[in-house]
C-alpha positions in Angstrom: -28.7 18.1 -16.2 -27.8 14.4 -16.2 -26.8 12.9 -12.9 -23.1 13.2 -12.2 -21.0 10.5 -13.8 -18.2 8.5 -12.2 -14.9 10.4 -11.9 -13.4 7.6 -14.1 -15.8 8.3 -17.0 -15.9 11.3 -19.4 -17.9 14.4 -18.6 -20.8 14.9 -18.9 -21.3 11.1 -18.9 -22.9 8.6 -21.2 -24.1 5.9 -18.9 -27.7 5.0 -19.0 -27.7 4.2 -15.3 -24.9 6.0 -13.5 -24.1 5.2 -9.9 -26.6 7.5 -8.0 -24.1 8.0 -5.1 -22.1 10.6 -7.1 -25.2 12.8 -7.4 -26.1 12.1 -3.8 -22.6 13.1 -2.7 -22.9 16.4 -4.7 -26.4 17.1 -3.2 -25.0 16.4 0.3 -22.2 18.9 -0.2 -24.6 21.6 -1.3 -26.8 20.9 1.7 -23.8 20.9 4.0 -22.6 24.3 2.6 -25.8 25.8 4.0 -24.5 25.1 7.5 -20.8 25.4 7.2 -18.0 26.3 4.8 -17.3 23.0 3.0 -16.2 24.2 -0.4 -16.6 27.2 -2.8 -16.9 24.7 -5.7 -20.6 24.2 -6.2 -21.5 24.0 -9.9 -21.9 20.4 -11.1 -19.0 20.5 -13.6 -16.6 22.2 -11.2 -17.6 19.8 -8.4 -17.1 16.8 -10.7 -13.7 17.9 -12.0 -12.1 19.5 -8.9 -13.4 17.1 -6.3 -14.5 13.8 -7.9 -12.1 13.6 -10.8 -9.2 15.0 -8.9 -9.7 12.6 -6.0 -9.8 9.6 -8.3 -6.6 10.6 -10.2 -4.5 10.2 -7.0 -5.3 6.5 -6.7 -5.3 5.5 -10.4 -2.1 3.4 -10.0 -3.9 1.3 -7.4 -7.3 0.9 -9.0 -6.6 -2.7 -9.9 -5.6 -3.6 -6.4 -8.1 -6.0 -4.8 -6.2 -6.4 -1.5 -8.2 -5.3 1.6 -6.1 -2.2 2.2 -6.4 0.1 5.1 -6.5 3.6 3.8 -6.5 7.0 5.7 -7.4 10.4 4.3 -5.4 12.8 6.5 -7.1 16.2 6.8 -10.2 15.1 4.9 -12.1 18.4 5.2 -15.4 17.9 3.3 -14.5 14.2 2.7 -12.1 14.4 -0.3 -10.5 12.3 -1.5 -11.6 9.7 1.0 -15.3 9.5 0.2 -14.5 9.1 -3.5 -11.9 6.4 -2.7 -14.4 4.6 -0.5 -17.0 4.5 -3.3 -14.5 3.3 -6.0 -12.9 0.7 -3.7 -15.6 -1.0 -1.6 -13.1 -3.6 -0.5 -10.8 -1.1 1.1 -11.3 0.2 4.6 -11.1 3.9 4.4 -10.7 6.3 7.4 -11.5 10.0 7.1 -9.4 12.0 9.6 -9.9 15.6 10.6 -9.4 17.7 13.7 -12.6 19.6 13.1 -15.5 17.9 14.7 -18.2 19.7 12.6 -16.7 18.4 9.4 -16.3 14.9 10.7 -19.9 14.9 11.9 -20.9 16.0 8.4 -18.8 13.2 6.8 -20.3 10.7 9.2 -23.8 11.6 8.1 -22.8 11.4 4.4 -21.3 7.9 5.1 -24.6 6.8 6.7 -26.8 8.3 3.9 -24.7 6.7 1.1 -24.4 3.4 3.1 -20.6 3.3 2.8 -20.0 0.5 5.2 -16.2 0.5 4.4 -15.7 4.1 5.4 -15.3 5.4 9.0 -14.4 8.7 10.6 -11.8 9.7 13.1 -11.5 13.0 14.9 -8.1 14.3 16.2 -4.8 15.9 15.3 -2.7 13.9 12.8 0.6 14.8 14.5 -0.8 13.1 17.7 -2.7 10.1 16.3 0.0 9.2 13.8 2.4 8.4 16.6 0.0 6.3 18.8 -1.6 2.8 18.5 -3.6 1.7 16.7 -2.8 4.2 14.0 1.0 4.3 14.0 2.3 2.5 10.9 -1.0 0.8 10.4 -2.2 2.0 6.9 -1.4 0.6 3.5 -2.3 3.9 1.8 -2.1 7.4 3.1 -3.8 10.3 1.2 -2.8 13.9 1.6 -4.9 16.5 -0.3 -4.9 20.3 0.5 -3.7 19.6 4.0 -0.6 21.8 4.3 2.5 22.8 2.4 4.2 19.6 1.0 6.9 19.1 3.7 4.5 19.6 6.5 1.9 17.3 4.9 4.5 14.6 4.6 5.4 15.0 8.3 1.7 14.5 9.2 1.1 11.5 6.9 4.2 9.4 7.2 3.7 8.2 10.7 0.5 6.5 9.7 2.2 4.5 6.9 3.1 0.9 7.0 6.6 -0.1 6.0 6.4 -0.6 2.3 3.1 1.2 2.1 2.1 3.9 -0.3 1.5 7.6 0.3 0.0 10.0 -2.2 0.5 13.7 -2.1 -2.0 15.7 -4.2 -0.6 19.0 -5.6 -1.5 21.6 -8.2 1.5 23.4 -9.7 4.7 21.6 -9.1 8.3 21.9 -10.4 11.4 19.8 -10.4 13.0 22.3 -8.0 10.2 21.6 -5.5 10.8 17.9 -5.9 14.5 18.3 -5.1 13.8 20.6 -2.1 11.2 18.2 -0.7 13.9 15.7 0.2 11.6 12.7 0.8 14.5 10.8 2.4 14.1 13.1 5.4 10.7 11.5 6.0 12.0 8.0 5.2 10.1 8.0 2.0 11.1 7.1 -1.6 9.5 9.0 -4.5 8.4 6.3 -6.9 6.2 8.1 -9.4 4.9 11.6 -10.2 1.9 11.9 -12.4 1.0 15.2 -14.1 -2.5 15.2 -15.4 -4.4 17.9 -17.3 -7.8 18.5 -15.9 -10.5 17.5 -18.5 -12.7 20.6 -18.4 -10.6 23.6 -17.4 -7.3 22.3 -18.8 -5.3 23.0 -15.7 -2.5 20.8 -14.4 -2.6 18.6 -11.3 0.3 16.6 -9.9 0.2 13.4 -7.9 3.3 12.4 -6.1 3.6 8.7 -5.0 5.9 7.6 -2.2 6.9 4.3 -0.7 7.5 3.9 3.0 11.2 3.1 3.1 11.6 2.3 6.8 11.4 -0.7 9.2 8.5 -1.5 11.4 8.5 -0.3 15.0 7.6 -2.2 18.1 4.2 -0.6 18.5 3.0 -0.9 14.9 
């Protein structure tokens, strides 16, 4: 098959010279799966749609932003969406956070192999690190994908967020009743946008909830 295309391009891709890092990332995940349980999604098309495409959809509203944002992927697991974000936005500083050392060691090796100088790793529990310097209220963009049920995920991610910063919650099925029950004001967040996107290959639906940090800075931020 052809090398994997960018998640911003159509499948199966028409570029004469696609960025080789997408294929290299896929190969690294397959290799990592031999040592640990990273993902059950291993066919090229499924990997592209469910990991690459999905990761990119969450940051579509910010793709034109050329500011040197600090970004944190909370509960990164196998490195998604953070690795995809780091490739798409080389001028952003992206941190991959996870409590599981084995997965962080894997991500660190991928970062080195792909020479992603703008991506770093961090090992620890979000509920602890988010409340302490230098991480408390220190990120322009917080990403939460497959971390925990939505209310719990917001409680993990919000402490990392700068006042006026952006937080993206990646979700599958989502209803207006869930939006109402989520009560973002409880987390000092304002829901500014909710995108519902149909997946290009399997025609499922993914939701991307965008929040704004609606709170003042604290003394240690």
